[in-house]
C-alpha positions, 0 to 999 in steps of 0.5 A: 500499500503506497504512503498515501493509501495508509495515511487515507486509511489511519485518517479514516479509521481515526474520524470512526472513533467515537466523540469521546475516544481515547488517544490509546482507542487510536492508537489500538484501532490503527495498530490492528489495522497494521495488522490485518494489512499485513495479515493479507498481504500474507496471504496473497503471497501464499505464505496463510495456513488452512483452517485444519492447520489452524485449528490444530494448531489452536487445539494443542 
């Protein structure tokens, strides 16, 4: 994602926060978005695991 696209997504996420949101709320939202973007990029690169494997790992 380009720098300007990332900045736009961050601004949109912050604008959607409730009026009484704290700075910590904004940071948590941005960290979550970053993790989602990273996960989607990994899936696009074929680095993900299938549902069965994920379930097996969680049930250990």
